[in-house]
VOGU-3710 file (C-alpha; in Angstrom, 3 decimals, decimal comma):
1> mayhiqptgm> 26,910/-20,637/21,459  30,538/-20,076/20,667  33,059/-22,835/21,604  36,387/-22,030/23,408  39,297/-23,468/21,951  42,577/-23,556/24,848  46,067/-24,230/23,368  46,738/-27,687/24,749  50,924/-27,164/25,942  51,657/-23,332/25,605
11> ekaklveqir> 52,046/-21,455/28,999  52,246/-17,894/27,941  53,966/-16,591/30,864  56,786/-18,977/29,913  56,607/-18,075/26,408  56,571/-14,093/27,231  59,608/-14,673/29,929  61,617/-16,482/26,973  61,122/-13,288/24,546  61,983/-10,742/27,098
21> ergldgills> 65,343/-12,587/27,862  66,120/-12,675/24,071  65,786/-8,914/23,945  62,855/-8,781/21,414  59,952/-6,828/20,954  57,864/-9,772/19,684  57,683/-12,927/17,731  55,976/-13,717/14,375  55,032/-17,584/14,347  53,710/-18,835/10,507
31> saenvyytsg> 54,755/-22,852/11,031  51,531/-25,080/11,364  53,417/-26,646/14,612  53,693/-23,155/16,745  50,792/-21,447/15,341  48,483/-24,461/16,931  50,678/-24,373/19,766  50,628/-20,935/20,584  46,918/-20,736/19,563  45,094/-23,898/19,405
41> lptlpgsgnp> 44,071/-23,217/15,858  43,655/-26,494/14,662  46,703/-26,236/11,770  48,018/-29,553/11,752  46,986/-32,371/9,825  46,752/-34,766/12,827  44,765/-32,060/14,975  41,111/-32,939/13,676  39,864/-31,646/10,436  43,037/-31,356/8,111
51> ilfalknqlp> 41,473/-28,820/6,168  43,451/-25,486/7,550  46,497/-27,460/6,905  45,691/-28,127/3,317  44,445/-24,566/2,489  47,572/-22,776/3,783  48,863/-21,754/0,593  45,552/-19,839/0,232  44,908/-19,305/3,816  47,683/-18,797/5,975
61> sfvyasadgk> 47,876/-18,186/9,866  49,981/-16,717/11,950  50,623/-15,477/15,478  52,151/-12,697/16,904  53,352/-12,824/20,690  54,854/-9,634/22,024  57,189/-8,956/24,807  54,236/-7,356/26,691  52,353/-10,425/27,108  49,616/-10,062/24,143
71> vtlfcwigat> 49,290/-12,642/21,962  47,230/-12,135/18,235  46,121/-14,755/15,978  45,555/-14,114/12,428  43,346/-16,626/10,589  40,919/-17,472/7,813  37,553/-15,992/8,940  35,942/-19,216/8,288  37,789/-20,821/10,909  36,462/-18,555/13,580
81> lgftfavdev> 32,992/-18,905/13,134  31,527/-20,153/16,217  34,633/-20,140/18,008  36,611/-18,255/20,251  40,393/-18,686/20,911  42,350/-18,321/24,133  44,323/-15,252/22,865  44,200/-11,636/23,049  42,720/-10,692/19,762  42,013/-12,482/16,403
91> rsffnqesal> 42,341/-11,036/13,144  40,568/-12,407/10,425  40,925/-12,118/6,864  39,144/-14,219/3,514  42,265/-14,617/1,081  46,029/-14,487/1,021  45,989/-11,113/-0,172  43,815/-9,541/2,619  45,542/-11,855/5,222  48,921/-9,809/4,154
101> eelgdflkat> 47,013/-6,282/4,008  45,670/-7,635/7,644  48,950/-8,353/8,524  50,639/-5,095/7,162  48,163/-3,237/9,419  48,997/-4,840/12,439  52,890/-4,350/12,048  52,449/-0,877/11,034  50,687/-0,196/14,359  52,559/-2,229/16,508
111> lspdakigve> 56,115/-1,914/15,376  58,752/0,709/15,649  61,651/0,748/12,697  64,377/-0,589/15,022  62,222/-3,466/16,615  63,823/-6,665/17,062  61,590/-9,585/15,604  61,861/-12,840/15,989  60,801/-15,140/13,192  61,132/-19,102/12,403
121> sscplyvltk> 63,860/-20,104/9,981  60,797/-21,551/7,881  58,819/-18,272/7,396  57,753/-17,765/4,182  59,636/-15,190/1,822  56,190/-13,258/1,370  55,960/-12,610/5,253  59,263/-11,427/5,424  58,965/-9,358/2,311  55,772/-7,698/4,313
131> lyefitpstl> 58,021/-7,470/7,935  61,009/-5,480/5,708  58,023/-2,849/4,893  58,477/-1,856/8,975  61,678/-2,998/10,128  65,377/-3,405/8,977  66,743/-7,003/8,247  69,253/-6,609/10,631  67,100/-6,277/13,784  65,523/-10,001/12,657
141> atvddlllsl> 66,230/-13,313/14,721  65,573/-16,485/14,443  63,941/-18,419/17,236  63,145/-22,067/16,365  65,117/-23,004/19,351  63,032/-20,782/21,625  59,621/-22,256/20,392  61,526/-25,382/20,905  62,721/-25,655/23,764  59,372/-24,827/25,620
151> rlikteeeli> 57,533/-27,701/23,511  60,322/-29,802/24,504  58,639/-30,083/28,060  55,349/-31,852/27,967  52,319/-30,447/30,023  50,020/-33,280/31,936  47,454/-32,457/29,282  50,210/-32,978/26,401  50,950/-36,282/28,408  47,937/-37,399/28,220
161> lmrkataive> 47,339/-37,318/24,100  50,952/-38,534/23,767  49,865/-41,484/26,287  47,041/-42,226/23,783  48,732/-42,036/20,895  51,177/-44,502/21,918  48,715/-47,019/23,031  46,844/-46,773/20,027  49,967/-47,728/17,653  50,308/-50,517/19,998
171> aavaelrgqi> 46,768/-51,768/19,622  46,996/-51,416/15,954  50,340/-53,275/15,492  48,911/-55,764/17,765  45,920/-56,817/15,260  48,501/-56,575/12,602  50,555/-59,746/13,602  47,563/-61,665/13,564  46,903/-60,737/9,899  50,215/-60,304/8,137
181> ktgvsrlwvi> 51,286/-63,633/6,461  53,421/-64,472/3,375  51,811/-63,514/-0,248  50,162/-60,107/1,541  50,986/-57,262/-0,354  52,723/-53,990/1,283  50,262/-51,769/0,367  47,599/-53,381/2,192  49,437/-53,596/5,245  50,026/-50,067/4,950
191> naakrlmleh> 46,367/-49,080/4,209  45,252/-51,378/7,166  47,491/-49,958/9,518  46,224/-46,543/8,498  42,829/-47,766/9,152  43,188/-49,756/12,314  45,374/-46,725/13,851  41,964/-44,469/12,709  39,688/-47,029/14,322  41,234/-47,206/17,675
201> gatgightti> 41,153/-43,009/17,996  43,476/-41,611/16,161  42,860/-37,766/14,775  45,460/-38,196/11,908  48,180/-40,421/10,574  51,985/-39,661/11,707  53,249/-42,336/9,810  52,983/-46,322/8,080  57,147/-46,756/7,873  56,621/-50,670/6,594
211> afgtsnpeia> 59,220/-52,765/5,021  59,526/-55,959/3,973  62,928/-57,121/4,036  65,578/-54,457/2,851  63,043/-52,784/0,716  62,729/-48,839/1,202  60,245/-48,139/3,744  60,096/-44,194/2,945  58,243/-45,020/0,209  54,664/-46,927/-0,382
221> fdetletgqv> 55,671/-49,649/-3,199  53,537/-52,579/-3,916  55,403/-55,867/-3,305  54,528/-59,384/-1,891  55,618/-60,545/1,441  57,733/-63,672/1,039  59,311/-66,060/3,293  62,184/-65,476/5,365  61,824/-61,527/5,425  61,804/-59,121/8,399
231> vtldlgavvd> 58,594/-56,783/8,544  59,179/-54,031/9,942  56,099/-52,074/11,402  57,235/-48,425/12,453  54,120/-46,650/13,011  52,772/-43,190/14,154  49,542/-42,384/15,508  48,127/-38,842/16,010  45,812/-37,288/18,458  44,987/-33,877/18,228
241> gytsdnrrll> 48,212/-33,033/16,785  50,540/-35,318/19,037  52,045/-37,856/17,827  53,653/-41,431/18,755  56,606/-43,539/17,118  57,328/-47,128/17,529  58,845/-50,089/16,128  57,826/-53,587/16,435  59,265/-56,774/14,238  58,046/-60,029/12,630
251> ytgplpadlq> 59,645/-62,818/10,395  58,051/-64,793/8,194  59,114/-68,418/9,313  61,358/-69,811/12,226  63,474/-67,553/13,686  67,043/-67,832/12,520  69,081/-68,035/15,943  71,893/-65,280/14,820  68,806/-62,987/14,239  67,116/-63,420/17,457
261> qlhqtmcaiv> 70,303/-62,992/19,241  71,299/-59,393/17,233  67,641/-58,234/18,443  67,911/-59,627/21,724  71,049/-57,473/21,979  69,319/-54,040/20,726  66,545/-54,324/22,796  68,767/-54,394/25,616  70,911/-51,225/24,351  67,731/-49,570/24,142
271> dqvgqalrpg> 66,500/-50,419/27,236  70,106/-49,158/28,535  70,187/-45,971/27,024  66,568/-45,648/28,264  66,993/-46,349/31,716  69,859/-43,478/31,550  67,332/-40,738/30,907  67,742/-38,555/34,199  67,621/-34,882/34,504  70,961/-33,571/33,846
281> isfadlynla> 72,399/-35,943/31,524  72,837/-34,272/28,346  71,896/-35,785/24,896  75,811/-35,899/23,891  76,054/-38,118/27,109  73,465/-40,524/25,737  75,308/-40,356/22,458  78,442/-41,506/24,092  76,909/-44,262/26,190  75,626/-45,723/23,109
291> telyaahnlp> 78,822/-45,824/21,408  79,941/-47,587/24,246  77,168/-50,048/24,399  77,917/-50,942/20,944  81,514/-51,445/21,467  80,690/-53,391/24,466  78,852/-56,039/22,145  81,275/-55,800/19,267  78,876/-54,238/16,992  80,147/-51,051/14,926
301> pyfinvghsi> 78,126/-48,219/15,295  75,217/-47,682/13,011  73,936/-44,584/13,786  73,832/-40,759/13,863  71,661/-40,430/16,396  70,112/-42,541/19,348  66,607/-41,356/19,136  64,713/-38,122/19,227  62,246/-35,972/21,323  58,860/-36,187/20,061
311> glqteeawit> 55,542/-34,199/20,073  54,139/-32,051/17,606  56,591/-33,489/15,445  57,498/-37,078/15,119  61,388/-35,768/15,392  61,760/-32,497/17,500  65,121/-32,704/18,630  67,822/-35,501/17,792  69,980/-37,116/20,373  73,572/-36,462/18,926
321> fdspytvqag> 77,081/-36,169/19,582  76,953/-32,418/19,055  73,583/-31,512/20,656  73,369/-28,575/22,579  70,424/-30,301/24,790  69,990/-31,363/28,387  67,614/-34,040/29,443  64,735/-32,640/31,641  62,091/-33,856/33,852  58,519/-33,164/31,372
331> mvlnielysg> 60,710/-34,539/28,177  59,206/-37,353/26,065  62,094/-38,926/23,948  62,289/-42,064/21,765  65,424/-43,939/22,136  66,014/-45,810/18,541  68,826/-47,746/17,486  69,593/-50,521/14,858  72,296/-52,990/13,993  72,627/-54,483/10,142
341> yhdgshigde> 71,785/-58,144/9,778  74,101/-60,004/7,059  70,886/-59,714/4,768  71,019/-56,351/4,935  67,799/-55,684/7,219  67,828/-53,021/9,583  67,264/-55,011/13,196  66,497/-52,904/16,305  63,904/-51,283/18,626  62,396/-48,078/19,389
351> etflvtedga> 60,986/-46,990/22,832  59,290/-43,900/24,235  60,278/-42,951/27,612  58,871/-39,947/29,830  61,445/-38,714/31,592  60,259/-37,762/35,375  62,340/-36,272/38,317  63,266/-39,997/39,346  63,909/-41,075/36,048  62,561/-42,258/33,016
361> vkltqtspal> 58,877/-44,059/32,686  58,876/-46,306/29,312  55,471/-45,204/27,718  55,724/-48,084/25,254  53,878/-51,465/27,224  54,012/-54,014/24,687  56,766/-56,783/24,243  59,381/-55,636/21,618  60,175/-59,347/21,202  60,734/-60,353/17,379
371> qsi> 57,936/-62,689/16,248  57,885/-65,149/14,082  54,717/-65,315/11,756
//
């Protein structure tokens, strides 16, 4: 018996409509996110077994979607055994060389020399070289924004996964709060965070951006937690490819009044920007609103964006002063804003909001209050 795999968020009719509106004959997708989005093939590290992601250098995957509505998946033959996919055709291979041969045979039979084809800006050179055997480079178009415009609006199936991923992070943080104390290693906290997210149902780890005081949270480094330090717990859980992103702060010792006041102010600013998330407001206007709120609290602007959309990637599109995007119902947006404390710590809040026709619904449920440990 073969098990059928269906893409979670992609609506084929909307994809084809976008291809036709761009005047394209088709699009060739090669990124893990968009192959997963359009075919359901689990190519992401957080979509269950990460083996297809791990082997992508030797066993690449592609999706070709044409203007006539046909979707073709190219993938390793080992990934197809016992499974069917919600595409029109699956073309398989057993190594990178045969992958390019299979792709070449398809392109030769499908494309005319003047065909206008869309690719992602991340498309590998070896794939572009194969494409150039059949079309001229001048007819190639970049379609990153085409796929992103579709992925920004989440379906109910996607929202179920994102709600679960958000709840997993909050459950993990609730347990970590009771385990962190002075003298603990940062590497231990990072590993405990990963373990707890998996125990609570994550299929992958998005990030464990954990800092003690002013340490660089982007790199896991062994250090010991001391008294009088801010502990940053910025975690992302992944459920079937869809990620979450949430930040909560702790402090080792009695809370200084000015630190608590600054954190409360930042939480209020994040909440005000979040409540402004209504269909029709531009990302640029959200940026301007945040700037005005900082000024009203006599805080220097401490950001290059006020947050980001989230989904198959932790940060899909930034909310910046020059963003071309407008808030739409179905978007999931993280509002993330900070200010500098006198010791160099970044103090602020990050919350996840779902945009509806009537406004914003906060998906993060736990209190952001700064806690003393």
